[in-house]
N, C-alpha and C positions, 0 to 999 in steps of 0.2 A: 504494500500500499504506500508506504513512504519513500520507497525507492525511486518511483516515477516522478514524484514530487520534488525529491531531494535533487535531482539532475538538473531540473529547471531552476530550482533555488540557485544552485551553483552557476548556471549559465547567466542568470540575471545578475548575480554577484560579479561574475567576470566581466560581463559587459559594462556594469556601472563603474568598476575599477579601471577598464580600458578607457572609458570615456574621461573618467576622473584624471588618472595618471598621464594620459597622452595630452589632455588639455593642460594640466599643470605645466608639463614640460614644454609645450608650445608656447605658453604664456611667459615662462622664464626666458624663452630664446628671443621671442618676439619683444618683450619689455624694453630693453635697451634702445631698441630702433624704432619703436612704435611712433614717434615724433616724425621720423624720416618717411614712414609709409604714408603720411598724410591720410589717414582713415577718416571717414565720415562720422565715426562715432567714437566716443571716448572710452579707452580701455582703463580699468583702474591699474595702478602700479603694483607689480609683482613684488618690487624690492619693499614697499611700504606695507603690503600684506604679510610679509614674513619677517619684517623688522630689520632688514638689511640696508646698509649703505656701501657703496663701492667708493674707494679712494683712488683707485688707478685702473688703467685699461685691462690689466691682466685679470681684475676683480670680475668685470663683465663675462670674460672668457670662463672665469671659474663658476659664476652663476649659471651660464648655458651649459657648461658641462655638467656640473653636479646636480643642478636643479632641473635643467632642460633635457639634455641627452639621456640621463639615467632614467627619469620619469617617462620621457616617451618611449623608451624601450620597454620599460615595465608595462605601460599601458599597451603597447603592440603585443607583448607576450600574453597579457591577460585576454587582448582580442583572439589571437591564434589558439588559445586554450579553448575557445568556444567549440572549436572543431576537432579537438584531439585530447583525449583523457590524459595520455602523458605529458602533454605540454601543459594542460590544467594543473596537474600534479606538481609540475616544476614550477609554474607560475605562483601556486599557493606556497610552495616551500620558499621561494624568492620572496614573495610578500611578507611572509612571516618573518625571514631573517633580516629583511630590510627595517620592517617596522620595529621589530624587537630592538635592534642595533640602536637604531634612533632613539627609542624610549629609553633604553639602558643609558645611553649617553647623557640624556636630560636628567635621569635619577641621579647618576654619579656626579655630574656638575652641581646639582643642587645639594649634595652633601658637603660640598666647600663652604666654609662659613662666609656669610654676607652675600651670597649668590641667590638669585630668584628661586622661587619654588619650580619643581618641575610639573605641577599640577595646573595644567591649561588645556584648552582646547586640542591643540595638537597632540599632545600626550594621551589624552582619552582617544582621540581617533587612532593613534598608533597601537594602543593596547586593543581597543576594539578589533581594528584590522588584524592584529596578531592572532586573536583568539577565533575569529572567523576564518582566517586563513588556515590556521591549524587544524581546526574541526573539518573544513573542506578538504584539506590534503589527508588527514586520517580518514576520512570516509571514502575518498577516491583510492586510496592505497590499501586499506584493509577490509572496508565492508562492501564497496561496489564491486570491486574486483578481488576476491579472495584468490589466496595462492592455491594453485593445484597442489593436491596432496601427493606425496611421492610414493611410489609404489616400488620399494625396495625389493621385492621378491624376483622381479624380473629384470633387474638391472645386469645380472650376470649372464642372462640369456640373451641379451642384444649385442 
């Protein structure tokens, strides 16, 4: 009963994260050059949204690489996961690894005296994503596609 619904929940989750991460990555890449694009609508500043300021030209490259490139590829991987259980499983493990690493960094930084707390909306998003990603990963690896049982009796006969 739940098996059929769970696959659709996983696909919706993958699609949502594909749009979210690809969009964040594109936003981070476009932000430094948005004024030169002369768009007819105003795009909010990525740098302001994440609380960053860039003091040199290499900083823009770092933002484009770390925020732009990585997020776009994570989004693309989530999109490809819609078509393959193996890629979906890998995408969930990557999402879990990335979001846990970022949340851990926030937590460890908050342990230093006089630093801000780790508890903010970004941290909540990362922990939520970690839990959902691990749940989907474990479902795909163990419940949806259980390993075949080994028949050791016929091994010598082969």
